[in-house]
MARLO-807078 format. One record per residue (C-alpha): residue number from 1; z negated, y negated, x. Coordinates in steps of 0.5 Angstrom, whole numbers, plus 2048, in hexadecimal, padded with zeros to 3 digits. Example, Ala and Ser with C-alpha at 12.3 -4.5 7.8 and 13.67 -1.06 7.14 Angstrom:
BEGIN
<r nr="1" z="7F0" y="809" x="819"/>
<r nr="2" z="7F2" y="802" x="81B"/>
# end
This chain:
BEGIN
<r nr="1" z="8A1" y="833" x="7FE"/>
<r nr="2" z="8A7" y="82F" x="7FB"/>
<r nr="3" z="8A8" y="835" x="7F6"/>
<r nr="4" z="8A1" y="834" x="7F4"/>
<r nr="5" z="8A1" y="82D" x="7F3"/>
<r nr="6" z="8A8" y="82D" x="7EF"/>
<r nr="7" z="8A5" y="832" x="7EA"/>
<r nr="8" z="89F" y="82E" x="7E9"/>
<r nr="9" z="8A3" y="827" x="7E8"/>
<r nr="10" z="8A8" y="82B" x="7E3"/>
<r nr="11" z="8A2" y="82E" x="7DF"/>
<r nr="12" z="89F" y="826" x="7DE"/>
<r nr="13" z="8A6" y="823" x="7DD"/>
<r nr="14" z="8A7" y="829" x="7D8"/>
<r nr="15" z="8A1" y="828" x="7D4"/>
<r nr="16" z="8A2" y="820" x="7D3"/>
<r nr="17" z="8A8" y="822" x="7CF"/>
<r nr="18" z="8A6" y="829" x="7CC"/>
<r nr="19" z="89F" y="829" x="7CB"/>
<r nr="20" z="89D" y="824" x="7C6"/>
<r nr="21" z="8A2" y="826" x="7C1"/>
<r nr="22" z="89F" y="82D" x="7C1"/>
<r nr="23" z="898" y="82B" x="7C1"/>
<r nr="24" z="893" y="82E" x="7BC"/>
<r nr="25" z="88D" y="82E" x="7BF"/>
<r nr="26" z="889" y="828" x="7C3"/>
<r nr="27" z="883" y="828" x="7C8"/>
<r nr="28" z="87F" y="822" x="7CA"/>
<r nr="29" z="87B" y="822" x="7D0"/>
<r nr="30" z="87C" y="82A" x="7D2"/>
<r nr="31" z="87D" y="82C" x="7D9"/>
<r nr="32" z="883" y="82A" x="7DC"/>
<r nr="33" z="886" y="831" x="7DC"/>
<r nr="34" z="887" y="830" x="7D5"/>
<r nr="35" z="88D" y="82C" x="7D6"/>
<r nr="36" z="88F" y="831" x="7DB"/>
<r nr="37" z="890" y="837" x="7D6"/>
<r nr="38" z="889" y="839" x="7D8"/>
<r nr="39" z="88B" y="83A" x="7DF"/>
<r nr="40" z="887" y="839" x="7E5"/>
<r nr="41" z="882" y="83E" x="7E7"/>
<r nr="42" z="883" y="83C" x="7EE"/>
<r nr="43" z="882" y="835" x="7ED"/>
<r nr="44" z="87B" y="832" x="7EF"/>
<r nr="45" z="87A" y="82B" x="7ED"/>
<r nr="46" z="874" y="82B" x="7E8"/>
<r nr="47" z="870" y="831" x="7EA"/>
<r nr="48" z="86B" y="830" x="7E5"/>
<r nr="49" z="870" y="831" x="7E0"/>
<r nr="50" z="874" y="836" x="7E4"/>
<r nr="51" z="86E" y="83A" x="7E4"/>
<r nr="52" z="86F" y="83D" x="7DD"/>
<r nr="53" z="876" y="840" x="7DF"/>
<r nr="54" z="874" y="842" x="7E6"/>
<r nr="55" z="86D" y="844" x="7E9"/>
<r nr="56" z="86F" y="842" x="7F0"/>
<r nr="57" z="870" y="83A" x="7EE"/>
<r nr="58" z="868" y="83A" x="7EE"/>
<r nr="59" z="868" y="83A" x="7F6"/>
<r nr="60" z="86B" y="833" x="7F5"/>
<r nr="61" z="866" y="830" x="7F1"/>
<r nr="62" z="861" y="82C" x="7F5"/>
<r nr="63" z="85B" y="829" x="7F1"/>
<r nr="64" z="859" y="829" x="7EA"/>
<r nr="65" z="85E" y="829" x="7E5"/>
<r nr="66" z="860" y="82A" x="7DE"/>
<r nr="67" z="866" y="82D" x="7DC"/>
<r nr="68" z="86A" y="82E" x="7D6"/>
<r nr="69" z="870" y="833" x="7D6"/>
<r nr="70" z="876" y="833" x="7D1"/>
<r nr="71" z="874" y="833" x="7CA"/>
<r nr="72" z="87A" y="835" x="7C6"/>
<r nr="73" z="87C" y="837" x="7BF"/>
<r nr="74" z="883" y="83B" x="7BF"/>
<r nr="75" z="886" y="83D" x="7B9"/>
<r nr="76" z="88C" y="841" x="7B8"/>
<r nr="77" z="891" y="841" x="7B1"/>
<r nr="78" z="88C" y="83C" x="7AE"/>
<r nr="79" z="88B" y="835" x="7AD"/>
<r nr="80" z="884" y="832" x="7B0"/>
<r nr="81" z="882" y="830" x="7A9"/>
<r nr="82" z="883" y="837" x="7A6"/>
<r nr="83" z="87F" y="839" x="7AC"/>
<r nr="84" z="879" y="834" x="7AB"/>
<r nr="85" z="879" y="836" x="7A4"/>
<r nr="86" z="878" y="83E" x="7A5"/>
<r nr="87" z="874" y="83E" x="7AB"/>
<r nr="88" z="86C" y="83F" x="7AA"/>
<r nr="89" z="867" y="83E" x="7B0"/>
<r nr="90" z="861" y="843" x="7B0"/>
<r nr="91" z="85E" y="849" x="7B2"/>
<r nr="92" z="863" y="84F" x="7B3"/>
<r nr="93" z="86A" y="84C" x="7B2"/>
<r nr="94" z="86E" y="846" x="7B0"/>
<r nr="95" z="870" y="849" x="7A9"/>
<r nr="96" z="86C" y="84B" x="7A3"/>
<r nr="97" z="86D" y="850" x="79E"/>
<r nr="98" z="86D" y="84C" x="798"/>
<r nr="99" z="873" y="848" x="79A"/>
<r nr="100" z="877" y="84E" x="79D"/>
<r nr="101" z="87C" y="84E" x="797"/>
<r nr="102" z="87D" y="846" x="797"/>
<r nr="103" z="87E" y="847" x="79E"/>
<r nr="104" z="883" y="84C" x="79D"/>
<r nr="105" z="887" y="848" x="798"/>
<r nr="106" z="887" y="842" x="79C"/>
<r nr="107" z="88A" y="846" x="7A2"/>
<r nr="108" z="88E" y="84B" x="79E"/>
<r nr="109" z="895" y="849" x="79F"/>
<r nr="110" z="894" y="84A" x="7A7"/>
<r nr="111" z="894" y="851" x="7AA"/>
<r nr="112" z="88E" y="84E" x="7AE"/>
<r nr="113" z="88A" y="848" x="7B0"/>
<r nr="114" z="885" y="847" x="7B6"/>
<r nr="115" z="880" y="842" x="7B7"/>
<r nr="116" z="87C" y="842" x="7BE"/>
<r nr="117" z="876" y="83D" x="7BF"/>
<r nr="118" z="873" y="83D" x="7C6"/>
<r nr="119" z="86E" y="839" x="7CB"/>
<r nr="120" z="86A" y="839" x="7D1"/>
<r nr="121" z="864" y="834" x="7D3"/>
<r nr="122" z="85F" y="834" x="7D8"/>
<r nr="123" z="85B" y="832" x="7DF"/>
<r nr="124" z="85D" y="833" x="7E6"/>
<r nr="125" z="859" y="832" x="7EC"/>
<r nr="126" z="85B" y="834" x="7F3"/>
<r nr="127" z="860" y="839" x="7F2"/>
<r nr="128" z="85C" y="83C" x="7EC"/>
<r nr="129" z="85D" y="83B" x="7E5"/>
<r nr="130" z="85A" y="83D" x="7DF"/>
<r nr="131" z="85E" y="83C" x="7D9"/>
<r nr="132" z="860" y="83F" x="7D2"/>
<r nr="133" z="866" y="83F" x="7CD"/>
<r nr="134" z="869" y="843" x="7C8"/>
<r nr="135" z="870" y="845" x="7C4"/>
<r nr="136" z="871" y="846" x="7BD"/>
<r nr="137" z="878" y="84A" x="7BB"/>
<r nr="138" z="87A" y="84A" x="7B4"/>
<r nr="139" z="881" y="84E" x="7B2"/>
<r nr="140" z="884" y="850" x="7AC"/>
<r nr="141" z="88A" y="855" x="7AA"/>
<r nr="142" z="88E" y="856" x="7A4"/>
<r nr="143" z="892" y="85B" x="7A2"/>
<r nr="144" z="899" y="85A" x="79F"/>
<r nr="145" z="897" y="85B" x="798"/>
<r nr="146" z="892" y="855" x="798"/>
<r nr="147" z="897" y="851" x="79C"/>
<r nr="148" z="89D" y="852" x="797"/>
<r nr="149" z="898" y="850" x="791"/>
<r nr="150" z="895" y="84A" x="795"/>
<r nr="151" z="89C" y="847" x="797"/>
<r nr="152" z="89E" y="847" x="790"/>
<r nr="153" z="8A3" y="84D" x="791"/>
<r nr="154" z="8A0" y="850" x="78B"/>
<r nr="155" z="89B" y="84E" x="786"/>
<r nr="156" z="898" y="855" x="785"/>
<r nr="157" z="892" y="857" x="78A"/>
<r nr="158" z="893" y="85E" x="78B"/>
<r nr="159" z="88E" y="863" x="78C"/>
<r nr="160" z="88F" y="864" x="793"/>
<r nr="161" z="88E" y="85D" x="795"/>
<r nr="162" z="889" y="85C" x="79B"/>
<r nr="163" z="886" y="857" x="7A0"/>
<r nr="164" z="881" y="858" x="7A5"/>
<r nr="165" z="87C" y="853" x="7A8"/>
<r nr="166" z="879" y="855" x="7AF"/>
<r nr="167" z="874" y="851" x="7B3"/>
<r nr="168" z="871" y="852" x="7BA"/>
<r nr="169" z="86C" y="84D" x="7BD"/>
<r nr="170" z="868" y="84D" x="7C4"/>
<r nr="171" z="864" y="849" x="7C7"/>
<r nr="172" z="861" y="849" x="7CE"/>
<r nr="173" z="85A" y="846" x="7D0"/>
<r nr="174" z="858" y="846" x="7D5"/>
<r nr="175" z="85E" y="846" x="7DA"/>
<r nr="176" z="85C" y="846" x="7E1"/>
<r nr="177" z="861" y="844" x="7E6"/>
<r nr="178" z="860" y="844" x="7EE"/>
<r nr="179" z="865" y="843" x="7F4"/>
<r nr="180" z="866" y="843" x="7FB"/>
<r nr="181" z="86B" y="83F" x="7FF"/>
<r nr="182" z="86D" y="842" x="806"/>
<r nr="183" z="871" y="83F" x="80C"/>
<r nr="184" z="876" y="843" x="810"/>
<r nr="185" z="87B" y="841" x="815"/>
<r nr="186" z="881" y="841" x="810"/>
<r nr="187" z="87D" y="83D" x="80B"/>
<r nr="188" z="877" y="83E" x="806"/>
<r nr="189" z="876" y="843" x="801"/>
<r nr="190" z="871" y="843" x="7FB"/>
<r nr="191" z="86E" y="849" x="7F7"/>
<r nr="192" z="86A" y="848" x="7F0"/>
<r nr="193" z="867" y="84D" x="7EB"/>
<r nr="194" z="865" y="84B" x="7E4"/>
<r nr="195" z="860" y="850" x="7E0"/>
<r nr="196" z="861" y="84F" x="7D9"/>
<r nr="197" z="85C" y="851" x="7D3"/>
<r nr="198" z="860" y="852" x="7CD"/>
<r nr="199" z="85F" y="853" x="7C6"/>
<r nr="200" z="865" y="855" x="7C2"/>
<r nr="201" z="867" y="855" x="7BA"/>
<r nr="202" z="86C" y="858" x="7B6"/>
<r nr="203" z="86E" y="858" x="7AF"/>
<r nr="204" z="874" y="85A" x="7AB"/>
<r nr="205" z="875" y="859" x="7A3"/>
<r nr="206" z="87B" y="85A" x="79F"/>
<r nr="207" z="87E" y="859" x="798"/>
<r nr="208" z="883" y="85D" x="794"/>
<r nr="209" z="886" y="85C" x="78D"/>
<r nr="210" z="87F" y="85B" x="789"/>
<r nr="211" z="87C" y="856" x="78E"/>
<r nr="212" z="882" y="852" x="78E"/>
<r nr="213" z="883" y="852" x="787"/>
<r nr="214" z="87C" y="851" x="785"/>
<r nr="215" z="876" y="84D" x="789"/>
<r nr="216" z="876" y="84B" x="790"/>
<r nr="217" z="872" y="851" x="793"/>
<r nr="218" z="875" y="856" x="797"/>
<r nr="219" z="873" y="85D" x="799"/>
<r nr="220" z="86F" y="85F" x="7A0"/>
<r nr="221" z="873" y="863" x="7A4"/>
<r nr="222" z="870" y="86A" x="7A5"/>
<r nr="223" z="86E" y="86A" x="7AC"/>
<r nr="224" z="869" y="864" x="7AA"/>
<r nr="225" z="864" y="86A" x="7A6"/>
<r nr="226" z="863" y="865" x="7A1"/>
<r nr="227" z="860" y="85F" x="7A6"/>
<r nr="228" z="864" y="858" x="7A6"/>
<r nr="229" z="865" y="859" x="7AE"/>
<r nr="230" z="863" y="85E" x="7B4"/>
<r nr="231" z="860" y="85B" x="7BA"/>
<r nr="232" z="85F" y="85E" x="7C1"/>
<r nr="233" z="85C" y="85B" x="7C8"/>
<r nr="234" z="85E" y="85C" x="7CF"/>
<r nr="235" z="85F" y="859" x="7D6"/>
<r nr="236" z="865" y="858" x="7DA"/>
<r nr="237" z="867" y="856" x="7E1"/>
<r nr="238" z="86D" y="851" x="7E3"/>
<r nr="239" z="870" y="850" x="7EA"/>
<r nr="240" z="873" y="84A" x="7ED"/>
<r nr="241" z="877" y="849" x="7F3"/>
<r nr="242" z="87A" y="843" x="7F6"/>
<r nr="243" z="87E" y="842" x="7FD"/>
<r nr="244" z="880" y="83B" x="800"/>
<r nr="245" z="884" y="83C" x="806"/>
<r nr="246" z="883" y="837" x="80C"/>
<r nr="247" z="88A" y="837" x="80F"/>
<r nr="248" z="88D" y="835" x="808"/>
<r nr="249" z="887" y="831" x="805"/>
<r nr="250" z="88A" y="830" x="7FF"/>
<r nr="251" z="88B" y="837" x="7FD"/>
<r nr="252" z="886" y="83C" x="7F9"/>
<r nr="253" z="886" y="843" x="7F6"/>
<r nr="254" z="881" y="845" x="7F1"/>
<r nr="255" z="87F" y="84C" x="7EE"/>
<r nr="256" z="87A" y="84C" x="7E8"/>
<r nr="257" z="878" y="853" x="7E5"/>
<r nr="258" z="875" y="853" x="7DE"/>
<r nr="259" z="871" y="858" x="7DC"/>
<r nr="260" z="871" y="85B" x="7E3"/>
<r nr="261" z="86B" y="85F" x="7E0"/>
<r nr="262" z="86C" y="860" x="7D9"/>
<r nr="263" z="867" y="85F" x="7D4"/>
<r nr="264" z="865" y="866" x="7CF"/>
<r nr="265" z="868" y="862" x="7C9"/>
<r nr="266" z="86C" y="866" x="7C4"/>
<r nr="267" z="86D" y="866" x="7BD"/>
<r nr="268" z="870" y="86B" x="7B8"/>
<r nr="269" z="875" y="868" x="7B4"/>
<r nr="270" z="87B" y="869" x="7AF"/>
<r nr="271" z="882" y="867" x="7AF"/>
<r nr="272" z="886" y="863" x="7AA"/>
<r nr="273" z="888" y="86A" x="7A7"/>
<r nr="274" z="881" y="86C" x="7A7"/>
<r nr="275" z="881" y="871" x="7AD"/>
<r nr="276" z="87C" y="872" x="7B2"/>
<r nr="277" z="87C" y="86D" x="7B8"/>
<r nr="278" z="877" y="86B" x="7BD"/>
<r nr="279" z="876" y="864" x="7C0"/>
<r nr="280" z="874" y="862" x="7C7"/>
<r nr="281" z="874" y="85A" x="7C7"/>
<r nr="282" z="872" y="85A" x="7CF"/>
<r nr="283" z="877" y="85D" x="7D3"/>
<r nr="284" z="879" y="85C" x="7DB"/>
<r nr="285" z="87E" y="857" x="7DC"/>
<r nr="286" z="881" y="856" x="7E3"/>
<r nr="287" z="883" y="84E" x="7E4"/>
<r nr="288" z="887" y="84C" x="7EA"/>
<r nr="289" z="889" y="844" x="7EB"/>
<r nr="290" z="88C" y="840" x="7F1"/>
<r nr="291" z="88D" y="839" x="7F1"/>
<r nr="292" z="890" y="834" x="7F6"/>
<r nr="293" z="88F" y="82C" x="7F7"/>
<r nr="294" z="896" y="82A" x="7F9"/>
<r nr="295" z="899" y="823" x="7FC"/>
<r nr="296" z="89A" y="81D" x="7F7"/>
<r nr="297" z="893" y="81F" x="7F3"/>
<r nr="298" z="896" y="825" x="7F0"/>
<r nr="299" z="891" y="82B" x="7EF"/>
<r nr="300" z="894" y="832" x="7EC"/>
<r nr="301" z="890" y="838" x="7EA"/>
<r nr="302" z="892" y="83F" x="7E7"/>
<r nr="303" z="88E" y="844" x="7E4"/>
<r nr="304" z="88F" y="84C" x="7E3"/>
<r nr="305" z="889" y="84D" x="7DD"/>
<r nr="306" z="887" y="854" x="7DC"/>
<r nr="307" z="88B" y="857" x="7E1"/>
<r nr="308" z="88D" y="85F" x="7DF"/>
<r nr="309" z="88B" y="85D" x="7D8"/>
<r nr="310" z="885" y="861" x="7D7"/>
<r nr="311" z="882" y="85C" x="7D2"/>
<r nr="312" z="889" y="85B" x="7CE"/>
<r nr="313" z="88A" y="854" x="7D0"/>
<r nr="314" z="88E" y="853" x="7D6"/>
<r nr="315" z="891" y="84D" x="7D7"/>
<r nr="316" z="895" y="848" x="7DC"/>
<r nr="317" z="893" y="841" x="7DD"/>
<r nr="318" z="896" y="83B" x="7E1"/>
<r nr="319" z="895" y="834" x="7E1"/>
<r nr="320" z="896" y="82E" x="7E5"/>
<r nr="321" z="893" y="827" x="7E6"/>
<r nr="322" z="896" y="820" x="7E8"/>
<r nr="323" z="891" y="81B" x="7EA"/>
<r nr="324" z="894" y="814" x="7EA"/>
<r nr="325" z="88D" y="810" x="7EB"/>
<r nr="326" z="886" y="812" x="7EC"/>
<r nr="327" z="885" y="810" x="7E5"/>
<r nr="328" z="88B" y="813" x="7E2"/>
<r nr="329" z="88F" y="81A" x="7E2"/>
<r nr="330" z="893" y="81F" x="7DE"/>
<r nr="331" z="892" y="826" x="7DD"/>
<r nr="332" z="897" y="82C" x="7DA"/>
<r nr="333" z="897" y="833" x="7DA"/>
<r nr="334" z="89A" y="839" x="7D7"/>
<r nr="335" z="896" y="840" x="7D5"/>
<r nr="336" z="89A" y="846" x="7D3"/>
<r nr="337" z="895" y="847" x="7CD"/>
<r nr="338" z="894" y="840" x="7CA"/>
<r nr="339" z="89A" y="83C" x="7CD"/>
<r nr="340" z="89B" y="835" x="7CF"/>
<r nr="341" z="895" y="830" x="7D0"/>
<r nr="342" z="895" y="829" x="7D2"/>
<r nr="343" z="88F" y="824" x="7D4"/>
<r nr="344" z="88D" y="81D" x="7D7"/>
<r nr="345" z="887" y="81B" x="7DB"/>
<r nr="346" z="885" y="814" x="7DA"/>
<r nr="347" z="87F" y="812" x="7DE"/>
<r nr="348" z="87C" y="819" x="7DE"/>
<r nr="349" z="87D" y="81A" x="7D7"/>
<r nr="350" z="882" y="81F" x="7D5"/>
<r nr="351" z="887" y="820" x="7CF"/>
<r nr="352" z="88B" y="826" x="7CE"/>
<r nr="353" z="890" y="829" x="7C9"/>
<r nr="354" z="893" y="830" x="7C8"/>
<r nr="355" z="896" y="834" x="7C3"/>
<r nr="356" z="890" y="838" x="7C4"/>
<r nr="357" z="88B" y="838" x="7C9"/>
<r nr="358" z="888" y="83E" x="7CD"/>
<r nr="359" z="882" y="841" x="7CC"/>
<r nr="360" z="87D" y="840" x="7D2"/>
<r nr="361" z="87C" y="845" x="7D7"/>
<r nr="362" z="876" y="849" x="7D7"/>
<r nr="363" z="875" y="847" x="7CF"/>
<r nr="364" z="87A" y="84C" x="7CC"/>
<r nr="365" z="878" y="852" x="7C8"/>
<r nr="366" z="87C" y="858" x="7C8"/>
<r nr="367" z="87D" y="85B" x="7C1"/>
# end
């Protein structure tokens, strides 16, 4: 116990000095675990928001409630202003063929750029939730010839220069979640199930020498068959479990299995060299969490995401919170994929900063 307490305090003290110096992204009003680098699968403070991460949280909801999950825009290797300039809302994706070459010129100096937008909201009543949400993911890749030209290392664009823009998006409407809580001699156990009706989209444009030296339009990748995007529908089931122990009332464990039953959604694709590939955006992922409330108002949490790396996004996250008064608390955390994060909770409102915020569990596309 003393070891956990010291680890939690060390995380918070380190954050006070290190995190503000490295922060690139800021989040307002999100879940508290944003300031803990996303750790907190086994925390059960706000069930109407936690239910979007762990279906078992529905068993703690009483009465009629409106819940909002984290609404996030995460970006990598690009500024928020650049992302805002190239993203477009609309059916079938978040990139447009007519702007493909402009996007590629904008990001040509980078080997890759990524932007992910996700959000959830819905209604909950007596352990049953009807919600909806979505995620959109844009990725850009450039080959070495394009990067040399875009960085100014050479004035001439060579014929083999190429950049690729991939876009994938999905929404689920409705999500139906139900959960039940059981009491045992050792504590309490909650089990939840979420049924999702999914609609997914995929698109892929690329631009080479002609497009980059001419107009803004790019070329449709061959797997699109002349269409602007491909779309498919399917259904998936997520499972969630939560254990709270009676002998150690402040300790809890969580298990979340995303896509326990995977939807039959697959897209043909080509890689950045034009070779055939396949994209399966919804893969099974096993996520484990543990949390404990320690003396002196310290909470610690740790998660292992995508245990076994089946979805290709395994990560370990750890975080801590120190509550100084009922109205003031500090959070800090570290994730092996995204690095450190830091948060402040003031009168129930959260402000978090990080070099890069993690994507929310249950709202990640695999491709």
